[in-house]
HTML snippet that shows the backbone in 3Dmol.js (N, CA, C, O; Angstrom):
<script src="https://3Dmol.org/build/3Dmol-min.js"></script>
<div id="view" style="width:600px;height:400px;position:relative"></div>
<script>
const pdb = `
ATOM      1  N   UNK A   1      24.694  20.398  -8.382  1.00  0.00           N
ATOM      2  CA  UNK A   1      24.368  20.706  -6.999  1.00  0.00           C
ATOM      3  C   UNK A   1      22.989  21.352  -6.901  1.00  0.00           C
ATOM      4  O   UNK A   1      22.164  20.943  -6.083  1.00  0.00           O
ATOM      5  N   UNK A   2      22.741  22.356  -7.731  1.00  0.00           N
ATOM      6  CA  UNK A   2      21.449  23.032  -7.689  1.00  0.00           C
ATOM      7  C   UNK A   2      20.320  22.105  -8.118  1.00  0.00           C
ATOM      8  O   UNK A   2      19.202  22.210  -7.614  1.00  0.00           O
ATOM      9  N   UNK A   3      20.610  21.197  -9.047  1.00  0.00           N
ATOM     10  CA  UNK A   3      19.598  20.263  -9.506  1.00  0.00           C
ATOM     11  C   UNK A   3      19.116  19.328  -8.420  1.00  0.00           C
ATOM     12  O   UNK A   3      17.944  18.953  -8.397  1.00  0.00           O
ATOM     13  N   UNK A   4      20.002  18.948  -7.521  1.00  0.00           N
ATOM     14  CA  UNK A   4      19.592  18.051  -6.439  1.00  0.00           C
ATOM     15  C   UNK A   4      18.672  18.765  -5.442  1.00  0.00           C
ATOM     16  O   UNK A   4      17.775  18.139  -4.877  1.00  0.00           O
ATOM     17  N   UNK A   5      18.885  20.070  -5.221  1.00  0.00           N
ATOM     18  CA  UNK A   5      17.994  20.813  -4.337  1.00  0.00           C
ATOM     19  C   UNK A   5      16.605  20.931  -4.934  1.00  0.00           C
ATOM     20  O   UNK A   5      15.607  20.840  -4.219  1.00  0.00           O
ATOM     21  N   UNK A   6      16.539  21.134  -6.246  1.00  0.00           N
ATOM     22  CA  UNK A   6      15.236  21.190  -6.901  1.00  0.00           C
ATOM     23  C   UNK A   6      14.514  19.855  -6.803  1.00  0.00           C
ATOM     24  O   UNK A   6      13.304  19.816  -6.576  1.00  0.00           O
ATOM     25  N   UNK A   7      15.238  18.778  -6.971  1.00  0.00           N
ATOM     26  CA  UNK A   7      14.636  17.453  -6.874  1.00  0.00           C
ATOM     27  C   UNK A   7      14.117  17.195  -5.464  1.00  0.00           C
ATOM     28  O   UNK A   7      13.018  16.666  -5.293  1.00  0.00           O
ATOM     29  N   UNK A   8      14.889  17.559  -4.472  1.00  0.00           N
ATOM     30  CA  UNK A   8      14.458  17.384  -3.083  1.00  0.00           C
ATOM     31  C   UNK A   8      13.215  18.223  -2.795  1.00  0.00           C
ATOM     32  O   UNK A   8      12.291  17.737  -2.142  1.00  0.00           O
ATOM     33  N   UNK A   9      13.171  19.457  -3.259  1.00  0.00           N
ATOM     34  CA  UNK A   9      12.004  20.308  -3.008  1.00  0.00           C
ATOM     35  C   UNK A   9      10.770  19.785  -3.738  1.00  0.00           C
ATOM     36  O   UNK A   9       9.659  19.884  -3.216  1.00  0.00           O
ATOM     37  N   UNK A  10      10.946  19.237  -4.923  1.00  0.00           N
ATOM     38  CA  UNK A  10       9.810  18.658  -5.647  1.00  0.00           C
ATOM     39  C   UNK A  10       9.278  17.433  -4.913  1.00  0.00           C
ATOM     40  O   UNK A  10       8.065  17.260  -4.797  1.00  0.00           O
ATOM     41  N   UNK A  11      10.166  16.588  -4.422  1.00  0.00           N
ATOM     42  CA  UNK A  11       9.745  15.395  -3.682  1.00  0.00           C
ATOM     43  C   UNK A  11       9.017  15.780  -2.404  1.00  0.00           C
ATOM     44  O   UNK A  11       7.992  15.182  -2.078  1.00  0.00           O
ATOM     45  N   UNK A  12       9.521  16.760  -1.680  1.00  0.00           N
ATOM     46  CA  UNK A  12       8.858  17.219  -0.455  1.00  0.00           C
ATOM     47  C   UNK A  12       7.484  17.795  -0.791  1.00  0.00           C
ATOM     48  O   UNK A  12       6.510  17.530  -0.087  1.00  0.00           O
ATOM     49  N   UNK A  13       7.405  18.573  -1.854  1.00  0.00           N
ATOM     50  CA  UNK A  13       6.120  19.122  -2.279  1.00  0.00           C
ATOM     51  C   UNK A  13       5.112  18.044  -2.619  1.00  0.00           C
ATOM     52  O   UNK A  13       3.941  18.147  -2.253  1.00  0.00           O
ATOM     53  N   UNK A  14       5.556  17.014  -3.312  1.00  0.00           N
ATOM     54  CA  UNK A  14       4.657  15.899  -3.647  1.00  0.00           C
ATOM     55  C   UNK A  14       4.214  15.141  -2.400  1.00  0.00           C
ATOM     56  O   UNK A  14       3.052  14.751  -2.282  1.00  0.00           O
ATOM     57  N   UNK A  15       5.136  14.936  -1.481  1.00  0.00           N
ATOM     58  CA  UNK A  15       4.796  14.215  -0.248  1.00  0.00           C
ATOM     59  C   UNK A  15       3.763  14.961   0.592  1.00  0.00           C
ATOM     60  O   UNK A  15       2.818  14.354   1.096  1.00  0.00           O
ATOM     61  N   UNK A  16       3.937  16.268   0.745  1.00  0.00           N
ATOM     62  CA  UNK A  16       2.967  17.006   1.552  1.00  0.00           C
ATOM     63  C   UNK A  16       1.622  17.108   0.843  1.00  0.00           C
ATOM     64  O   UNK A  16       0.579  17.136   1.496  1.00  0.00           O
ATOM     65  N   UNK A  17       1.635  17.165  -0.494  1.00  0.00           N
ATOM     66  CA  UNK A  17       0.378  17.174  -1.233  1.00  0.00           C
ATOM     67  C   UNK A  17      -0.367  15.856  -1.052  1.00  0.00           C
ATOM     68  O   UNK A  17      -1.580  15.850  -0.844  1.00  0.00           O
ATOM     69  N   UNK A  18       0.349  14.752  -1.130  1.00  0.00           N
ATOM     70  CA  UNK A  18      -0.260  13.439  -0.915  1.00  0.00           C
ATOM     71  C   UNK A  18      -0.768  13.322   0.516  1.00  0.00           C
ATOM     72  O   UNK A  18      -1.832  12.745   0.744  1.00  0.00           O
ATOM     73  N   UNK A  19      -0.023  13.861   1.491  1.00  0.00           N
ATOM     74  CA  UNK A  19      -0.460  13.814   2.897  1.00  0.00           C
ATOM     75  C   UNK A  19      -1.772  14.564   3.078  1.00  0.00           C
ATOM     76  O   UNK A  19      -2.680  14.068   3.745  1.00  0.00           O
ATOM     77  N   UNK A  20      -1.882  15.758   2.491  1.00  0.00           N
ATOM     78  CA  UNK A  20      -3.105  16.548   2.634  1.00  0.00           C
ATOM     79  C   UNK A  20      -4.280  15.802   2.006  1.00  0.00           C
ATOM     80  O   UNK A  20      -5.351  15.718   2.606  1.00  0.00           O
ATOM     81  N   UNK A  21      -4.088  15.267   0.817  1.00  0.00           N
ATOM     82  CA  UNK A  21      -5.180  14.544   0.148  1.00  0.00           C
ATOM     83  C   UNK A  21      -5.577  13.317   0.958  1.00  0.00           C
ATOM     84  O   UNK A  21      -6.767  13.058   1.138  1.00  0.00           O
ATOM     85  N   UNK A  22      -4.612  12.569   1.442  1.00  0.00           N
ATOM     86  CA  UNK A  22      -4.902  11.384   2.257  1.00  0.00           C
ATOM     87  C   UNK A  22      -5.668  11.775   3.524  1.00  0.00           C
ATOM     88  O   UNK A  22      -6.647  11.120   3.882  1.00  0.00           O
ATOM     89  N   UNK A  23      -5.235  12.820   4.191  1.00  0.00           N
ATOM     90  CA  UNK A  23      -5.891  13.240   5.422  1.00  0.00           C
ATOM     91  C   UNK A  23      -7.315  13.703   5.155  1.00  0.00           C
ATOM     92  O   UNK A  23      -8.222  13.410   5.934  1.00  0.00           O
ATOM     93  N   UNK A  24      -7.512  14.415   4.070  1.00  0.00           N
ATOM     94  CA  UNK A  24      -8.864  14.881   3.737  1.00  0.00           C
ATOM     95  C   UNK A  24      -9.785  13.704   3.457  1.00  0.00           C
ATOM     96  O   UNK A  24     -10.909  13.665   3.957  1.00  0.00           O
ATOM     97  N   UNK A  25      -9.326  12.753   2.670  1.00  0.00           N
ATOM     98  CA  UNK A  25     -10.172  11.623   2.273  1.00  0.00           C
ATOM     99  C   UNK A  25     -10.456  10.697   3.452  1.00  0.00           C
ATOM    100  O   UNK A  25     -11.588  10.244   3.616  1.00  0.00           O
ATOM    101  N   UNK A  26      -9.449  10.408   4.274  1.00  0.00           N
ATOM    102  CA  UNK A  26      -9.608   9.423   5.347  1.00  0.00           C
ATOM    103  C   UNK A  26     -10.118  10.000   6.657  1.00  0.00           C
ATOM    104  O   UNK A  26     -10.898   9.344   7.347  1.00  0.00           O
ATOM    105  N   UNK A  27      -9.704  11.205   7.018  1.00  0.00           N
ATOM    106  CA  UNK A  27      -9.975  11.698   8.373  1.00  0.00           C
ATOM    107  C   UNK A  27     -11.003  12.810   8.459  1.00  0.00           C
ATOM    108  O   UNK A  27     -11.487  13.101   9.553  1.00  0.00           O
ATOM    109  N   UNK A  28     -11.348  13.429   7.368  1.00  0.00           N
ATOM    110  CA  UNK A  28     -12.283  14.556   7.417  1.00  0.00           C
ATOM    111  C   UNK A  28     -13.669  14.130   6.943  1.00  0.00           C
ATOM    112  O   UNK A  28     -14.161  14.605   5.920  1.00  0.00           O
ATOM    113  N   UNK A  29     -14.282  13.237   7.692  1.00  0.00           N
ATOM    114  CA  UNK A  29     -15.593  12.695   7.308  1.00  0.00           C
ATOM    115  C   UNK A  29     -16.704  13.745   7.390  1.00  0.00           C
ATOM    116  O   UNK A  29     -17.645  13.709   6.597  1.00  0.00           O
ATOM    117  N   UNK A  30     -16.603  14.680   8.342  1.00  0.00           N
ATOM    118  CA  UNK A  30     -17.670  15.665   8.512  1.00  0.00           C
ATOM    119  C   UNK A  30     -17.478  16.920   7.660  1.00  0.00           C
ATOM    120  O   UNK A  30     -18.331  17.808   7.681  1.00  0.00           O
ATOM    121  N   UNK A  31     -16.390  17.011   6.920  1.00  0.00           N
ATOM    122  CA  UNK A  31     -16.135  18.161   6.061  1.00  0.00           C
ATOM    123  C   UNK A  31     -16.985  18.060   4.798  1.00  0.00           C
ATOM    124  O   UNK A  31     -17.098  16.993   4.196  1.00  0.00           O
ATOM    125  N   UNK A  32     -17.580  19.183   4.407  1.00  0.00           N
ATOM    126  CA  UNK A  32     -18.390  19.198   3.189  1.00  0.00           C
ATOM    127  C   UNK A  32     -17.534  18.905   1.961  1.00  0.00           C
ATOM    128  O   UNK A  32     -16.339  19.200   1.945  1.00  0.00           O
ATOM    129  N   UNK A  33     -18.143  18.329   0.945  1.00  0.00           N
ATOM    130  CA  UNK A  33     -17.439  17.959  -0.274  1.00  0.00           C
ATOM    131  C   UNK A  33     -16.810  19.172  -0.946  1.00  0.00           C
ATOM    132  O   UNK A  33     -15.702  19.082  -1.475  1.00  0.00           O
ATOM    133  N   UNK A  34     -17.498  20.293  -0.931  1.00  0.00           N
ATOM    134  CA  UNK A  34     -16.948  21.495  -1.561  1.00  0.00           C
ATOM    135  C   UNK A  34     -15.670  21.952  -0.858  1.00  0.00           C
ATOM    136  O   UNK A  34     -14.732  22.399  -1.517  1.00  0.00           O
ATOM    137  N   UNK A  35     -15.623  21.846   0.466  1.00  0.00           N
ATOM    138  CA  UNK A  35     -14.408  22.202   1.200  1.00  0.00           C
ATOM    139  C   UNK A  35     -13.284  21.215   0.921  1.00  0.00           C
ATOM    140  O   UNK A  35     -12.120  21.604   0.824  1.00  0.00           O
ATOM    141  N   UNK A  36     -13.631  19.938   0.791  1.00  0.00           N
ATOM    142  CA  UNK A  36     -12.617  18.937   0.469  1.00  0.00           C
ATOM    143  C   UNK A  36     -11.976  19.244  -0.877  1.00  0.00           C
ATOM    144  O   UNK A  36     -10.753  19.205  -1.010  1.00  0.00           O
ATOM    145  N   UNK A  37     -12.800  19.548  -1.871  1.00  0.00           N
ATOM    146  CA  UNK A  37     -12.297  19.870  -3.199  1.00  0.00           C
ATOM    147  C   UNK A  37     -11.428  21.124  -3.140  1.00  0.00           C
ATOM    148  O   UNK A  37     -10.373  21.176  -3.772  1.00  0.00           O
ATOM    149  N   UNK A  38     -11.860  22.126  -2.393  1.00  0.00           N
ATOM    150  CA  UNK A  38     -11.093  23.353  -2.258  1.00  0.00           C
ATOM    151  C   UNK A  38      -9.726  23.092  -1.638  1.00  0.00           C
ATOM    152  O   UNK A  38      -8.723  23.606  -2.133  1.00  0.00           O
ATOM    153  N   UNK A  39      -9.662  22.306  -0.564  1.00  0.00           N
ATOM    154  CA  UNK A  39      -8.388  22.023   0.083  1.00  0.00           C
ATOM    155  C   UNK A  39      -7.475  21.170  -0.796  1.00  0.00           C
ATOM    156  O   UNK A  39      -6.256  21.340  -0.770  1.00  0.00           O
ATOM    157  N   UNK A  40      -8.052  20.262  -1.568  1.00  0.00           N
ATOM    158  CA  UNK A  40      -7.234  19.474  -2.495  1.00  0.00           C
ATOM    159  C   UNK A  40      -6.639  20.376  -3.568  1.00  0.00           C
ATOM    160  O   UNK A  40      -5.474  20.215  -3.931  1.00  0.00           O
ATOM    161  N   UNK A  41      -7.418  21.320  -4.079  1.00  0.00           N
ATOM    162  CA  UNK A  41      -6.887  22.279  -5.058  1.00  0.00           C
ATOM    163  C   UNK A  41      -5.788  23.145  -4.448  1.00  0.00           C
ATOM    164  O   UNK A  41      -4.773  23.413  -5.091  1.00  0.00           O
ATOM    165  N   UNK A  42      -5.997  23.579  -3.206  1.00  0.00           N
ATOM    166  CA  UNK A  42      -4.969  24.371  -2.527  1.00  0.00           C
ATOM    167  C   UNK A  42      -3.688  23.558  -2.388  1.00  0.00           C
ATOM    168  O   UNK A  42      -2.592  24.081  -2.591  1.00  0.00           O
ATOM    169  N   UNK A  43      -3.823  22.284  -2.045  1.00  0.00           N
ATOM    170  CA  UNK A  43      -2.645  21.431  -1.903  1.00  0.00           C
ATOM    171  C   UNK A  43      -1.915  21.280  -3.229  1.00  0.00           C
ATOM    172  O   UNK A  43      -0.685  21.330  -3.263  1.00  0.00           O
ATOM    173  N   UNK A  44      -2.654  21.096  -4.325  1.00  0.00           N
ATOM    174  CA  UNK A  44      -2.021  20.952  -5.637  1.00  0.00           C
ATOM    175  C   UNK A  44      -1.360  22.251  -6.097  1.00  0.00           C
ATOM    176  O   UNK A  44      -0.253  22.232  -6.637  1.00  0.00           O
ATOM    177  N   UNK A  45      -2.033  23.363  -5.884  1.00  0.00           N
ATOM    178  CA  UNK A  45      -1.531  24.626  -6.404  1.00  0.00           C
ATOM    179  C   UNK A  45      -0.396  25.223  -5.581  1.00  0.00           C
ATOM    180  O   UNK A  45       0.510  25.847  -6.133  1.00  0.00           O
ATOM    181  N   UNK A  46      -0.440  25.036  -4.262  1.00  0.00           N
ATOM    182  CA  UNK A  46       0.505  25.724  -3.397  1.00  0.00           C
ATOM    183  C   UNK A  46       1.479  24.807  -2.662  1.00  0.00           C
ATOM    184  O   UNK A  46       2.371  25.297  -1.971  1.00  0.00           O
ATOM    185  N   UNK A  47       1.331  23.496  -2.793  1.00  0.00           N
ATOM    186  CA  UNK A  47       2.289  22.550  -2.228  1.00  0.00           C
ATOM    187  C   UNK A  47       2.507  22.697  -0.739  1.00  0.00           C
ATOM    188  O   UNK A  47       1.575  22.539   0.049  1.00  0.00           O
ATOM    189  N   UNK A  48       3.735  22.997  -0.349  1.00  0.00           N
ATOM    190  CA  UNK A  48       4.104  23.074   1.065  1.00  0.00           C
ATOM    191  C   UNK A  48       3.339  24.198   1.769  1.00  0.00           C
ATOM    192  O   UNK A  48       2.887  24.017   2.900  1.00  0.00           O
ATOM    193  N   UNK A  49       3.189  25.339   1.125  1.00  0.00           N
ATOM    194  CA  UNK A  49       2.455  26.462   1.729  1.00  0.00           C
ATOM    195  C   UNK A  49       0.992  26.073   1.954  1.00  0.00           C
ATOM    196  O   UNK A  49       0.415  26.404   2.989  1.00  0.00           O
ATOM    197  N   UNK A  50       0.398  25.378   0.998  1.00  0.00           N
ATOM    198  CA  UNK A  50      -0.978  24.903   1.157  1.00  0.00           C
ATOM    199  C   UNK A  50      -1.102  23.889   2.271  1.00  0.00           C
ATOM    200  O   UNK A  50      -2.093  23.893   3.001  1.00  0.00           O
ATOM    201  N   UNK A  51      -0.110  23.015   2.418  1.00  0.00           N
ATOM    202  CA  UNK A  51      -0.130  22.025   3.491  1.00  0.00           C
ATOM    203  C   UNK A  51      -0.009  22.696   4.858  1.00  0.00           C
ATOM    204  O   UNK A  51      -0.668  22.289   5.814  1.00  0.00           O
ATOM    205  N   UNK A  52       0.828  23.715   4.946  1.00  0.00           N
ATOM    206  CA  UNK A  52       0.954  24.445   6.206  1.00  0.00           C
ATOM    207  C   UNK A  52      -0.357  25.148   6.535  1.00  0.00           C
ATOM    208  O   UNK A  52      -0.801  25.127   7.683  1.00  0.00           O
ATOM    209  N   UNK A  53      -0.977  25.767   5.541  1.00  0.00           N
ATOM    210  CA  UNK A  53      -2.272  26.420   5.756  1.00  0.00           C
ATOM    211  C   UNK A  53      -3.319  25.406   6.190  1.00  0.00           C
ATOM    212  O   UNK A  53      -4.098  25.678   7.104  1.00  0.00           O
ATOM    213  N   UNK A  54      -3.351  24.245   5.551  1.00  0.00           N
ATOM    214  CA  UNK A  54      -4.298  23.186   5.924  1.00  0.00           C
ATOM    215  C   UNK A  54      -4.078  22.764   7.373  1.00  0.00           C
ATOM    216  O   UNK A  54      -5.031  22.619   8.138  1.00  0.00           O
ATOM    217  N   UNK A  55      -2.828  22.570   7.739  1.00  0.00           N
ATOM    218  CA  UNK A  55      -2.522  22.165   9.112  1.00  0.00           C
ATOM    219  C   UNK A  55      -2.968  23.233  10.108  1.00  0.00           C
ATOM    220  O   UNK A  55      -3.590  22.913  11.121  1.00  0.00           O
ATOM    221  N   UNK A  56      -2.659  24.481   9.832  1.00  0.00           N
ATOM    222  CA  UNK A  56      -2.981  25.546  10.777  1.00  0.00           C
ATOM    223  C   UNK A  56      -4.477  25.816  10.863  1.00  0.00           C
ATOM    224  O   UNK A  56      -4.992  26.114  11.942  1.00  0.00           O
ATOM    225  N   UNK A  57      -5.180  25.716   9.738  1.00  0.00           N
ATOM    226  CA  UNK A  57      -6.595  26.062   9.724  1.00  0.00           C
ATOM    227  C   UNK A  57      -7.484  24.885  10.098  1.00  0.00           C
ATOM    228  O   UNK A  57      -8.436  25.051  10.861  1.00  0.00           O
ATOM    229  N   UNK A  58      -7.189  23.697   9.573  1.00  0.00           N
ATOM    230  CA  UNK A  58      -8.079  22.547   9.773  1.00  0.00           C
ATOM    231  C   UNK A  58      -7.618  21.645  10.902  1.00  0.00           C
ATOM    232  O   UNK A  58      -8.397  21.345  11.806  1.00  0.00           O
ATOM    233  N   UNK A  59      -6.372  21.210  10.869  1.00  0.00           N
ATOM    234  CA  UNK A  59      -5.911  20.194  11.810  1.00  0.00           C
ATOM    235  C   UNK A  59      -5.794  20.727  13.246  1.00  0.00           C
ATOM    236  O   UNK A  59      -6.155  20.019  14.186  1.00  0.00           O
ATOM    237  N   UNK A  60      -5.313  21.917  13.430  1.00  0.00           N
ATOM    238  CA  UNK A  60      -5.153  22.443  14.787  1.00  0.00           C
ATOM    239  C   UNK A  60      -6.484  22.837  15.382  1.00  0.00           C
ATOM    240  O   UNK A  60      -6.624  22.870  16.604  1.00  0.00           O
ATOM    241  N   UNK A  61      -7.469  23.137  14.547  1.00  0.00           N
ATOM    242  CA  UNK A  61      -8.800  23.521  15.027  1.00  0.00           C
ATOM    243  C   UNK A  61      -9.540  22.328  15.610  1.00  0.00           C
ATOM    244  O   UNK A  61     -10.263  22.461  16.598  1.00  0.00           O
ATOM    245  N   UNK A  62      -9.360  21.160  14.999  1.00  0.00           N
ATOM    246  CA  UNK A  62     -10.105  19.967  15.405  1.00  0.00           C
ATOM    247  C   UNK A  62      -9.374  19.171  16.337  1.00  0.00           C
ATOM    248  O   UNK A  62      -9.863  18.131  16.777  1.00  0.00           O
TER     249      UNK A  62
END
`;
const viewer = $3Dmol.createViewer("view");
viewer.addModel(pdb, "pdb");
viewer.setStyle({}, {cartoon: {color: "spectrum"}});
viewer.zoomTo();
viewer.render();
</script>
């Protein structure tokens, strides 16, 4: 039972990380390269929390 919750959380983490990377590469044309690299690292290191931060800081601003 506990193993299935871990698997679900890992899959969700991977999905949101892929979403952040996709959004940065495709939709953030005016963002500097250094910021893109920083947000990709945040997405890899922090997963869902990084994706929420990206949404609140970048997506809602624009």
